[in-house]
Structure formats: structure tokens, C-alpha cells
C-alpha positions as CSV (number, residue, x, y, z in Angstrom):
1,M,12.9,-19.8,-17.8
2,L,15.4,-19.0,-20.6
3,V,15.3,-15.3,-19.8
4,I,16.3,-16.0,-16.1
5,Y,19.4,-18.0,-17.1
6,S,20.6,-15.7,-19.8
7,P,23.1,-12.9,-18.7
8,L,20.8,-10.2,-20.0
9,G,17.9,-11.6,-17.9
10,V,20.1,-11.6,-14.8
11,V,21.1,-8.0,-15.4
12,I,17.4,-7.0,-15.9
13,L,16.4,-8.8,-12.7
14,F,19.2,-7.5,-10.5
15,L,19.8,-4.0,-11.9
16,P,16.9,-2.3,-10.1
17,S,17.9,-3.7,-6.7
18,Y,21.5,-2.8,-7.3
19,I,20.7,0.8,-8.3
20,Q,18.4,1.1,-5.2
21,R,21.2,-0.2,-2.9
22,L,23.7,2.2,-4.6
23,E,21.4,5.2,-4.1
24,Y,20.7,4.2,-0.5
25,S,24.4,3.9,0.4
26,K,25.1,7.3,-1.4
27,L,22.4,9.0,0.7
28,W,23.7,7.4,3.9
29,H,27.2,8.6,3.1
30,Y,26.0,12.1,2.5
31,H,24.0,12.0,5.7
32,F,27.0,10.7,7.7
33,H,29.2,13.4,6.2
34,F,26.6,16.1,7.1
35,L,26.5,14.8,10.7
36,Q,30.3,15.1,10.9
37,I,30.2,18.7,9.8
38,Q,27.7,19.7,12.5
């Protein structure tokens, strides 16, 4: 339980989902830009 409440534990827990969300928004932005060019 101590790992969850420590800042490093929070970073380790939430970093993968944050990176996944960031990559998803980046891909969506590129796809939207590609549709505008067409």
C-alpha cells in the first residue's frame, strides 16, 4: 500500500495510461489532418 501512496508509485501506475492516451490523441490528430488534406 505504501507504493500506491508514494509519488513514484503514482507515476508508475499512471504513466502507461497517460502515454497511451497521448499516442492515441497524436494518431487522431494526424488522421484528422490527413482527412483535411484530401
